[in-house]
Each structure stands twice: as structure tokens, then as C-alpha cells.
DRENPA-3360 file (N, C-alpha, C; in nm, 2 decimals, always signed):
BEGIN
1 = MATHDLGP = +0.08/-0.12/+0.00/+0.00/+0.00/+0.00/+0.09/+0.12/+0.00 ~ +0.04/+0.22/-0.07/+0.12/+0.34/-0.09/+0.06/+0.46/-0.01 ~ +0.15/+0.56/+0.01/+0.10/+0.68/+0.07/+0.11/+0.79/-0.03 ~ +0.00/+0.87/-0.05/+0.00/+0.97/-0.15/+0.00/+1.11/-0.07 ~ +0.10/+1.19/-0.10/+0.12/+1.32/-0.03/+0.05/+1.42/-0.12 ~ -0.05/+1.49/-0.07/-0.11/+1.60/-0.15/-0.09/+1.73/-0.08 ~ -0.08/+1.84/-0.16/-0.07/+1.97/-0.11/-0.14/+2.07/-0.20 ~ -0.12/+2.20/-0.18/-0.18/+2.30/-0.25/-0.17/+2.29/-0.41;
9 = EHDGRRLT = -0.05/+2.23/-0.45/-0.03/+2.21/-0.59/-0.12/+2.11/-0.65 ~ -0.19/+2.03/-0.57/-0.29/+1.93/-0.63/-0.43/+1.99/-0.63 ~ -0.45/+2.11/-0.59/-0.59/+2.17/-0.60/-0.65/+2.16/-0.74 ~ -0.77/+2.11/-0.75/-0.84/+2.10/-0.87/-0.81/+1.98/-0.96 ~ -0.72/+1.89/-0.90/-0.68/+1.77/-0.98/-0.77/+1.65/-0.95 ~ -0.75/+1.55/-1.03/-0.82/+1.42/-1.02/-0.71/+1.32/-1.01 ~ -0.71/+1.24/-0.91/-0.60/+1.15/-0.88/-0.65/+1.01/-0.86 ~ -0.58/+0.91/-0.91/-0.61/+0.77/-0.89/-0.53/+0.70/-0.78;
17 = VHGGDAVR = -0.60/+0.64/-0.69/-0.53/+0.56/-0.58/-0.59/+0.42/-0.57 ~ -0.52/+0.34/-0.51/-0.57/+0.20/-0.49/-0.64/+0.19/-0.35 ~ -0.73/+0.10/-0.35/-0.80/+0.07/-0.22/-0.69/+0.03/-0.12 ~ -0.70/+0.09/+0.00/-0.61/+0.06/+0.11/-0.49/+0.16/+0.12 ~ -0.47/+0.24/+0.01/-0.37/+0.34/+0.01/-0.40/+0.45/+0.11 ~ -0.30/+0.51/+0.16/-0.31/+0.63/+0.25/-0.30/+0.75/+0.17 ~ -0.37/+0.86/+0.22/-0.37/+0.99/+0.16/-0.33/+1.09/+0.27 ~ -0.22/+1.16/+0.25/-0.18/+1.26/+0.35/-0.19/+1.40/+0.28;
25 = LRLPENPT = -0.28/+1.48/+0.34/-0.31/+1.61/+0.28/-0.24/+1.72/+0.37 ~ -0.15/+1.80/+0.32/-0.08/+1.90/+0.39/-0.11/+2.04/+0.33 ~ -0.18/+2.12/+0.42/-0.22/+2.26/+0.37/-0.17/+2.36/+0.47 ~ -0.12/+2.47/+0.42/-0.07/+2.58/+0.51/-0.19/+2.64/+0.58 ~ -0.16/+2.67/+0.71/-0.26/+2.72/+0.80/-0.20/+2.81/+0.91 ~ -0.27/+2.91/+0.94/-0.22/+3.00/+1.05/-0.34/+3.02/+1.15 ~ -0.36/+2.93/+1.24/-0.47/+2.94/+1.33/-0.47/+3.06/+1.43 ~ -0.35/+3.12/+1.44/-0.35/+3.24/+1.52/-0.43/+3.36/+1.46;
33 = TGYRWQWL = -0.46/+3.35/+1.33/-0.54/+3.45/+1.27/-0.69/+3.41/+1.28 ~ -0.72/+3.30/+1.33/-0.85/+3.25/+1.34/-0.89/+3.16/+1.22 ~ -0.81/+3.16/+1.11/-0.84/+3.08/+1.00/-0.80/+2.93/+1.01 ~ -0.89/+2.84/+0.99/-0.87/+2.69/+1.00/-0.93/+2.63/+0.88 ~ -0.88/+2.51/+0.84/-0.94/+2.43/+0.73/-1.06/+2.36/+0.79 ~ -1.17/+2.37/+0.71/-1.30/+2.30/+0.74/-1.34/+2.22/+0.62 ~ -1.38/+2.09/+0.65/-1.43/+2.00/+0.55/-1.56/+2.05/+0.49 ~ -1.57/+2.06/+0.36/-1.70/+2.09/+0.30/-1.76/+1.95/+0.24;
41 = DLDPRLAA = -1.67/+1.87/+0.20/-1.72/+1.74/+0.14/-1.62/+1.63/+0.17 ~ -1.65/+1.54/+0.25/-1.57/+1.42/+0.28/-1.66/+1.30/+0.29 ~ -1.65/+1.22/+0.19/-1.73/+1.10/+0.18/-1.69/+1.00/+0.29 ~ -1.77/+0.97/+0.39/-1.73/+0.88/+0.50/-1.69/+0.74/+0.45 ~ -1.73/+0.70/+0.33/-1.68/+0.57/+0.27/-1.54/+0.58/+0.23 ~ -1.48/+0.70/+0.22/-1.34/+0.71/+0.18/-1.25/+0.70/+0.30 ~ -1.29/+0.75/+0.41/-1.20/+0.76/+0.52/-1.22/+0.65/+0.62 ~ -1.13/+0.55/+0.62/-1.14/+0.45/+0.72/-1.09/+0.51/+0.85;
49 = TLEDEFQP = -0.99/+0.59/+0.84/-0.94/+0.66/+0.96/-0.91/+0.81/+0.91 ~ -0.94/+0.90/+1.00/-0.92/+1.04/+0.97/-0.84/+1.10/+1.08 ~ -0.73/+1.15/+1.06/-0.65/+1.22/+1.16/-0.63/+1.36/+1.12 ~ -0.63/+1.45/+1.22/-0.62/+1.59/+1.19/-0.51/+1.64/+1.29 ~ -0.41/+1.70/+1.24/-0.29/+1.74/+1.32/-0.24/+1.88/+1.27 ~ -0.21/+1.97/+1.36/-0.14/+2.09/+1.32/+0.01/+2.08/+1.35 ~ +0.09/+2.11/+1.25/+0.23/+2.11/+1.27/+0.29/+2.25/+1.27 ~ +0.33/+2.30/+1.39/+0.38/+2.44/+1.39/+0.51/+2.45/+1.32;
57 = PAAAAPGA = +0.55/+2.58/+1.29/+0.68/+2.60/+1.21/+0.80/+2.55/+1.30 ~ +0.90/+2.51/+1.23/+1.02/+2.47/+1.30/+1.08/+2.58/+1.39 ~ +1.08/+2.70/+1.34/+1.13/+2.81/+1.42/+1.01/+2.88/+1.48 ~ +0.98/+2.86/+1.61/+0.86/+2.92/+1.67/+0.88/+3.08/+1.67 ~ +0.78/+3.14/+1.62/+0.78/+3.29/+1.62/+0.63/+3.33/+1.64 ~ +0.61/+3.44/+1.71/+0.47/+3.48/+1.74/+0.40/+3.50/+1.61 ~ +0.28/+3.45/+1.59/+0.20/+3.47/+1.47/+0.24/+3.39/+1.35 ~ +0.34/+3.30/+1.36/+0.38/+3.22/+1.25/+0.28/+3.11/+1.22;
65 = GGVRIFRL = +0.27/+3.08/+1.09/+0.18/+2.98/+1.05/+0.25/+2.84/+1.04 ~ +0.17/+2.74/+1.02/+0.23/+2.61/+1.01/+0.16/+2.53/+0.90 ~ +0.14/+2.40/+0.93/+0.08/+2.31/+0.83/-0.03/+2.23/+0.90 ~ -0.15/+2.22/+0.84/-0.25/+2.13/+0.88/-0.24/+2.00/+0.80 ~ -0.23/+1.89/+0.87/-0.22/+1.76/+0.81/-0.34/+1.67/+0.84 ~ -0.40/+1.63/+0.73/-0.51/+1.53/+0.74/-0.46/+1.40/+0.68 ~ -0.49/+1.29/+0.75/-0.46/+1.15/+0.70/-0.59/+1.07/+0.68 ~ -0.60/+1.01/+0.56/-0.71/+0.93/+0.53/-0.67/+0.80/+0.47;
73 = RAVTAGSH = -0.76/+0.71/+0.47/-0.73/+0.58/+0.40/-0.84/+0.55/+0.30 ~ -0.80/+0.52/+0.18/-0.90/+0.49/+0.07/-0.95/+0.35/+0.09 ~ -1.08/+0.34/+0.12/-1.13/+0.21/+0.15/-1.24/+0.16/+0.05 ~ -1.31/+0.25/-0.02/-1.42/+0.21/-0.10/-1.40/+0.26/-0.24 ~ -1.41/+0.16/-0.34/-1.38/+0.20/-0.48/-1.49/+0.30/-0.53 ~ -1.44/+0.39/-0.62/-1.53/+0.49/-0.67/-1.47/+0.62/-0.67 ~ -1.54/+0.72/-0.71/-1.49/+0.86/-0.72/-1.53/+0.93/-0.59 ~ -1.44/+1.00/-0.52/-1.47/+1.07/-0.40/-1.41/+1.21/-0.40;
81 = RLALRCVR = -1.50/+1.31/-0.37/-1.46/+1.45/-0.38/-1.41/+1.49/-0.23 ~ -1.30/+1.55/-0.23/-1.25/+1.60/-0.10/-1.25/+1.76/-0.12 ~ -1.32/+1.83/-0.04/-1.33/+1.97/-0.06/-1.32/+2.04/+0.08 ~ -1.23/+2.14/+0.09/-1.21/+2.21/+0.22/-1.21/+2.36/+0.19 ~ -1.23/+2.44/+0.29/-1.21/+2.58/+0.28/-1.15/+2.63/+0.41 ~ -1.07/+2.73/+0.40/-1.00/+2.79/+0.51/-1.08/+2.91/+0.56 ~ -1.15/+2.90/+0.67/-1.24/+3.01/+0.72/-1.22/+3.03/+0.87 ~ -1.26/+3.15/+0.91/-1.28/+3.17/+1.05/-1.41/+3.11/+1.09;
89 = MWQAEGDP = -1.41/+3.02/+1.19/-1.53/+2.95/+1.22/-1.65/+3.04/+1.26 ~ -1.62/+3.15/+1.32/-1.73/+3.24/+1.36/-1.78/+3.33/+1.24 ~ -1.71/+3.31/+1.12/-1.75/+3.38/+1.00/-1.77/+3.28/+0.89 ~ -1.82/+3.16/+0.93/-1.83/+3.05/+0.83/-1.91/+3.08/+0.71 ~ -2.00/+3.18/+0.71/-2.08/+3.22/+0.59/-2.00/+3.31/+0.50 ~ -1.89/+3.37/+0.55/-1.81/+3.46/+0.47/-1.73/+3.40/+0.37 ~ -1.66/+3.48/+0.29/-1.56/+3.43/+0.19/-1.45/+3.36/+0.26 ~ -1.41/+3.24/+0.21/-1.29/+3.17/+0.26/-1.16/+3.24/+0.22;
97 = AATFEVVL = -1.06/+3.23/+0.31/-0.93/+3.28/+0.27/-0.87/+3.19/+0.16 ~ -0.90/+3.06/+0.16/-0.85/+2.97/+0.06/-0.95/+2.85/+0.05 ~ -0.94/+2.78/-0.06/-1.02/+2.66/-0.08/-0.93/+2.55/-0.14 ~ -0.97/+2.43/-0.13/-0.89/+2.32/-0.18/-0.99/+2.21/-0.22 ~ -0.97/+2.15/-0.34/-1.06/+2.04/-0.38/-0.98/+1.95/-0.47 ~ -1.01/+1.82/-0.45/-0.95/+1.72/-0.53/-1.05/+1.60/-0.54 ~ -1.04/+1.53/-0.65/-1.13/+1.41/-0.67/-1.03/+1.29/-0.67 ~ -1.06/+1.20/-0.58/-0.98/+1.07/-0.57/-1.06/+0.96/-0.64;
105 = DVIADLRT = -1.01/+0.90/-0.74/-1.07/+0.78/-0.80/-1.00/+0.66/-0.73 ~ -1.08/+0.59/-0.65/-1.02/+0.48/-0.58/-1.06/+0.35/-0.66 ~ -0.95/+0.28/-0.70/-0.98/+0.15/-0.77/-0.95/+0.04/-0.68 ~ -1.03/-0.07/-0.70/-1.02/-0.19/-0.62/-0.88/-0.24/-0.63 ~ -0.82/-0.28/-0.52/-0.68/-0.32/-0.52/-0.68/-0.46/-0.57 ~ -0.62/-0.48/-0.69/-0.61/-0.62/-0.74/-0.48/-0.68/-0.72 ~ -0.39/-0.60/-0.65/-0.26/-0.66/-0.62/-0.27/-0.76/-0.51 ~ -0.18/-0.85/-0.51/-0.18/-0.95/-0.40/-0.06/-0.92/-0.31;
113 = PGDPS = -0.07/-0.95/-0.18/+0.04/-0.93/-0.09/+0.17/-0.98/-0.14 ~ +0.27/-0.90/-0.14/+0.40/-0.94/-0.19/+0.43/-0.91/-0.33 ~ +0.32/-0.87/-0.40/+0.33/-0.83/-0.54/+0.38/-0.69/-0.55 ~ +0.50/-0.66/-0.61/+0.55/-0.53/-0.61/+0.48/-0.43/-0.71 ~ +0.40/-0.48/-0.80/+0.34/-0.40/-0.90/+0.23/-0.31/-0.85;
% end
């Protein structure tokens, strides 16, 4: 099983992954400004596990941003839309500071254990 690293450069793309593969989404975030990434669309059939972690910058500085990391596991074959927006939670109806969307096409894993292909 593979791990697919996604970031802002994948916004708007369509990607193919195998069932059982891990997806790690890394998006810049600065929660000190009040802006946080919020899921708009996450098919629960996609995420066997969902982790949400904030990684602060290596050099701690007041007001410095970091990276929000989401981890998912592709479990159900089909097309799944992942959509997020970076908003202040108390202004959720306002314009987002940023958006991110990707479509994952999960294909049934036909590989057998030990098969390197």
C-alpha cells in the first residue's frame, strides 16, 4: 500500500489511488489569525481513519503559520470528492481565505500481498 502526499499544488486535480492506500493532505494554515481548514465534502466511505494534526513551524515565532495535516485511507472503490475551505469558524458564511478540492478515484486493489506492481 502506498502513501500519497497531497498539497496546494494538487488543488483542482483528479488522482487515482488503490484501495487501502493512505492519503496525506498538507495545507498551510495560521490558526493564530482564526483561519482553519474546514471540510465541505468528505465521503465517509473514503476515510477508514481520519487524523487531523497541526504542525507548527520549526522556528517558533509569534503569529507564524504552520501546516494542517489530514490523514485518510482509501477504502471504497469509486470517485470521492475532497473539498475544504479555510475560514474563521465564527464567520463560516463569509468568503474563505482559501479553498482546496481534489477528486480521488479509488480503484479496487487487485494486487496480492508481496506483489511489487
